[in-house]
Structures are given as C-alpha cells and as structure tokens.
C-alpha positions as CSV (number, residue, x, y, z in Angstrom):
1,M,36.0,-81.0,-18.9
2,T,39.0,-79.1,-17.4
3,G,41.6,-76.7,-18.7
4,R,42.1,-73.0,-19.3
5,S,39.2,-70.8,-20.0
6,T,38.4,-70.3,-23.5
7,R,35.2,-68.0,-22.7
8,P,35.0,-64.4,-23.8
9,R,35.4,-62.3,-20.5
10,P,32.8,-60.0,-19.3
11,G,34.4,-56.7,-18.2
12,G,33.6,-53.8,-15.8
13,A,30.8,-54.7,-13.4
14,A,29.8,-57.6,-15.5
15,S,33.0,-59.2,-14.5
16,F,32.7,-58.4,-11.0
17,H,29.1,-59.8,-10.9
18,E,29.5,-63.1,-12.8
19,I,28.6,-66.1,-10.7
20,C,28.7,-69.9,-11.0
21,T,27.3,-72.8,-9.2
22,L,29.9,-74.6,-7.2
23,R,29.1,-78.2,-6.3
24,I,31.3,-79.8,-3.5
25,E,31.6,-83.7,-2.7
26,L,33.7,-85.4,-0.4
27,V,35.1,-88.0,-2.3
28,G,34.3,-91.8,-1.0
29,S,31.9,-90.3,1.8
30,D,28.8,-92.7,2.1
31,P,26.1,-91.0,2.3
32,L,27.8,-88.4,0.4
33,I,28.5,-85.3,2.1
34,W,28.1,-82.5,-0.4
35,R,27.5,-78.6,-0.6
36,E,26.3,-76.3,-3.2
37,L,27.1,-72.8,-3.4
38,D,26.7,-69.8,-5.8
39,V,30.4,-68.3,-6.0
40,P,31.8,-65.3,-8.1
41,T,34.1,-66.3,-10.8
42,S,36.1,-63.4,-10.0
43,V,37.6,-64.9,-6.8
44,T,41.0,-66.1,-6.6
45,L,41.8,-69.7,-6.1
46,K,42.9,-68.7,-2.5
47,V,39.4,-67.3,-1.8
48,L,37.9,-70.2,-3.4
49,H,39.8,-72.3,-0.8
50,D,38.3,-70.2,1.8
51,I,34.8,-70.7,0.3
52,V,35.3,-74.5,0.4
53,Q,36.5,-74.4,4.0
54,A,33.6,-72.6,4.9
55,G,31.3,-74.7,3.1
56,M,32.4,-78.2,4.5
57,G,33.1,-76.7,8.2
58,W,36.9,-77.2,8.0
59,F,39.2,-75.0,10.4
60,D,41.9,-74.1,7.7
61,V,44.7,-75.7,9.9
62,H,46.2,-78.2,7.3
63,L,48.0,-77.6,4.0
64,W,45.9,-77.9,0.7
65,E,46.1,-77.7,-2.8
66,F,44.0,-77.7,-6.2
67,T,44.6,-79.7,-9.1
68,I,43.2,-78.2,-12.4
69,D,44.1,-80.0,-15.7
70,G,47.0,-81.6,-14.2
71,R,48.3,-78.1,-12.7
72,R,48.8,-77.6,-9.0
73,Y,47.8,-74.5,-7.3
74,G,48.2,-73.7,-3.4
75,P,49.8,-71.4,-0.8
76,P,53.5,-70.4,-1.1
77,M,55.7,-72.9,0.5
78,E,59.1,-72.7,1.6
79,E,60.3,-75.9,-0.3
80,D,58.4,-77.8,-2.9
81,R,60.5,-80.3,-4.9
82,T,57.8,-81.9,-7.1
83,A,58.2,-82.4,-10.5
84,E,55.3,-79.6,-10.9
85,P,55.7,-77.0,-8.3
86,R,52.7,-75.5,-7.2
87,R,51.7,-72.1,-8.6
88,M,50.3,-69.5,-6.1
89,A,46.4,-69.7,-5.7
90,A,46.1,-66.0,-4.6
91,R,47.5,-65.2,-8.3
92,V,44.9,-67.2,-10.2
93,R,41.1,-66.1,-10.6
94,L,38.6,-68.8,-10.7
95,R,37.3,-67.6,-14.0
96,D,40.9,-68.0,-15.6
97,V,40.7,-71.9,-15.1
98,L,37.0,-72.5,-16.3
99,A,36.7,-74.4,-19.7
100,G,33.5,-75.2,-21.5
101,P,30.1,-75.5,-19.7
102,T,31.4,-77.6,-16.7
103,T,34.7,-77.7,-15.1
104,T,36.0,-80.2,-12.7
105,I,38.5,-79.3,-9.7
106,D,40.2,-81.7,-7.3
107,Y,41.0,-80.1,-4.0
108,L,42.9,-82.0,-1.3
109,Y,42.8,-80.9,2.4
110,D,45.0,-82.0,5.0
111,F,48.0,-84.0,3.5
112,G,47.9,-86.6,6.4
113,D,44.3,-87.3,6.7
114,S,44.1,-86.8,2.9
115,W,40.7,-85.2,2.6
116,E,39.8,-85.4,-1.3
117,H,37.1,-83.2,-2.7
118,R,35.6,-82.9,-6.2
119,L,34.5,-79.6,-7.1
120,T,32.3,-79.1,-10.2
121,V,31.8,-75.6,-11.5
122,G,29.0,-74.7,-14.0
123,Q,26.2,-72.5,-14.9
124,V,28.0,-69.5,-15.4
125,R,26.1,-66.3,-15.4
126,Q,25.4,-63.0,-14.3
127,G,24.4,-62.6,-10.5
128,D,22.2,-60.2,-8.8
129,P,24.0,-57.1,-8.0
130,D,21.8,-56.7,-4.8
131,T,22.5,-60.3,-3.5
132,E,25.7,-61.1,-1.5
133,Y,27.7,-63.9,-2.9
134,P,29.4,-66.3,-2.1
135,R,25.9,-67.8,-0.7
136,Y,25.0,-71.5,0.5
137,V,22.2,-73.2,-1.6
138,A,21.9,-76.7,-0.7
139,G,23.9,-79.6,0.9
140,A,23.7,-83.0,2.8
141,Q,25.5,-84.3,5.7
142,S,27.8,-82.6,8.3
143,G,31.5,-82.3,7.3
144,P,33.9,-84.6,9.4
145,P,35.7,-83.3,12.3
146,E,39.3,-82.3,11.7
147,D,42.0,-84.9,12.5
148,C,40.0,-87.6,12.7
149,G,42.1,-89.9,10.6
150,G,40.5,-89.5,7.2
151,L,37.6,-91.3,6.2
152,P,38.3,-94.5,7.7
153,G,38.9,-93.0,11.1
154,F,35.7,-91.1,10.3
155,Y,33.4,-93.8,9.7
156,A,35.2,-96.1,12.6
157,M,34.4,-93.0,15.0
158,L,30.7,-93.1,13.9
159,D,30.7,-96.9,14.5
160,A,32.0,-96.1,18.3
161,L,29.7,-93.3,18.6
162,A,26.4,-95.3,17.8
163,D,27.7,-98.3,19.7
164,P,27.2,-97.7,23.6
165,D,29.1,-101.0,24.3
166,H,32.3,-100.1,22.1
167,P,35.3,-99.7,24.3
168,D,35.7,-96.2,22.9
169,H,32.1,-95.1,22.8
170,D,32.4,-92.8,25.8
171,A,35.6,-91.0,25.0
172,I,34.4,-90.3,21.3
173,A,31.1,-89.1,22.6
174,D,32.8,-86.7,24.8
175,W,35.0,-85.5,22.1
176,L,32.5,-85.0,19.4
177,D,30.0,-83.2,22.2
178,D,27.0,-82.8,20.1
179,Y,28.2,-83.5,16.6
180,D,25.5,-85.2,14.6
181,P,26.7,-86.5,11.1
182,D,23.2,-86.2,9.5
183,V,22.7,-82.5,10.4
184,I,24.6,-79.2,8.8
185,D,25.3,-76.7,11.1
186,D,24.8,-73.8,8.8
187,L,24.9,-71.0,11.1
188,P,28.9,-70.7,11.2
189,M,29.1,-71.6,7.2
190,R,26.7,-69.0,6.3
191,Y,28.5,-66.4,8.8
192,A,31.8,-67.4,7.2
193,L,30.6,-67.0,3.5
194,S,29.1,-63.6,4.6
195,R,32.5,-62.6,6.0
196,I,34.1,-63.2,2.6
197,A,31.2,-61.5,0.9
198,R,31.6,-58.3,2.8
199,Q,35.5,-58.5,1.8
200,R,34.2,-58.4,-1.7
201,N,31.9,-55.7,-1.1
202,A,34.5,-53.6,0.3
203,A,36.4,-54.3,-3.0
204,R,33.7,-53.3,-5.3
205,K,33.2,-50.0,-3.6
206,R,37.2,-49.3,-4.2
207,L,36.7,-50.1,-7.7
208,A,33.8,-47.8,-7.9
209,R,35.4,-45.0,-6.5
210,R,38.5,-45.6,-8.8
211,A,36.2,-45.8,-11.7
212,E,34.3,-42.4,-10.7
213,Q,37.8,-40.8,-10.1
214,S,39.2,-41.6,-13.6
215,A,35.9,-40.7,-15.5
216,P,36.1,-37.6,-17.5
217,Q,34.8,-34.6,-15.8
C-alpha cells in the first residue's frame, strides 16, 4: 500500500524515537541483493536517500529520486520539465508518506545505469532510546560497483571475472580489486549509518535544550 499517512502521529520524544523496518531490494538482481535496516520515521526523504546509499554501498555521485504513490521526490534541480515536477525530498519526512501497515517506495539511482530499488517500509514502532538509529539488521550479496553499466553490465562483468580465459578477465579483475559479490563489506556501511545516527543525536540534544528553555520555571 502506498499513499499519504493516515496514522495518528506521536508527539514529542515519542515522535523522535519512532522507528520502522526498511527492506531494500535491488530490482532484477539474481541472487537478490537486499538489506534490512531499522530506520527512524522522523528522517526526511533526503536522509532516507543517504541511508539507502549507505546500505547498498553506493557513493552518491549520480542523480536519484523516490516515487511514492505516483509522486516524485528528489534533490533540487535547475530544470525539471516533466509533467510532474519532483518535490524536494529534504522537505518531506518519511512518516508523512507512510500509509497502512506497509508502504512500498520506488527509488531510482543513477539515471544512466538505472539502478531500481524497491523499498518496503513496515513494522512502525517505538525504538529503544538508548540505541542508535539507523542501524543495519541483515542483508545478502554485495552491492554492484558504480558505473558498471547497470544490471546487464554488472552480470557481464561478473561472468568475465569468473572466466580466466575471457579477454577482459585481467582488466576486470584489476578494476574490481578484491570485490566479492557474495560478501557484504559491512564496515563502511556501519560507519556511514553511525554518522547519520550521530547527526540525529545532535538534533535530539538541540530539541531537548529548547524544551528545557521553554519549560515553565
């Protein structure tokens, strides 16, 4: 189900600590490349983009957009002559686009290679105030390298890597270095997610200070 949120919205600290389970799937990948993360619903769609980039191992060097219930969200662009201009992702929070127990979001990264992702958001609940979010939960398969030609180029590259007699084997092996499609290098991912969590913690402290200053003496 997609659409605008019809859920009652928690307020105050409960709103800040509300989380959901985010499943990311790279559409068309076989075996399926996927990640599962716990994500605050209070993040903007711009921060959700940062989370997807971290989870999949992308380097955030290309254009991107979300499509939710037929509406498109992305970064500000100088020109957008489409019939349905993109809405600014930095001005919309994830909780505001959730509808029902499960919401499906399409995410496109790199309009040339066209990496299509399906995001499934569900299990909205209160998180642990002592736990940093977003956080990695589970996943399978390494994300593809940047600029490898989309899924066709990615799998052609893996075929060449697996065949020592392929004319491009040596060049591909040199370019990929120690890349292993079956192994998730989770250290950079956890570091990137932790950086996002620290930024949220700084925001939480600012909110707490403002609440203390506005409280009656």
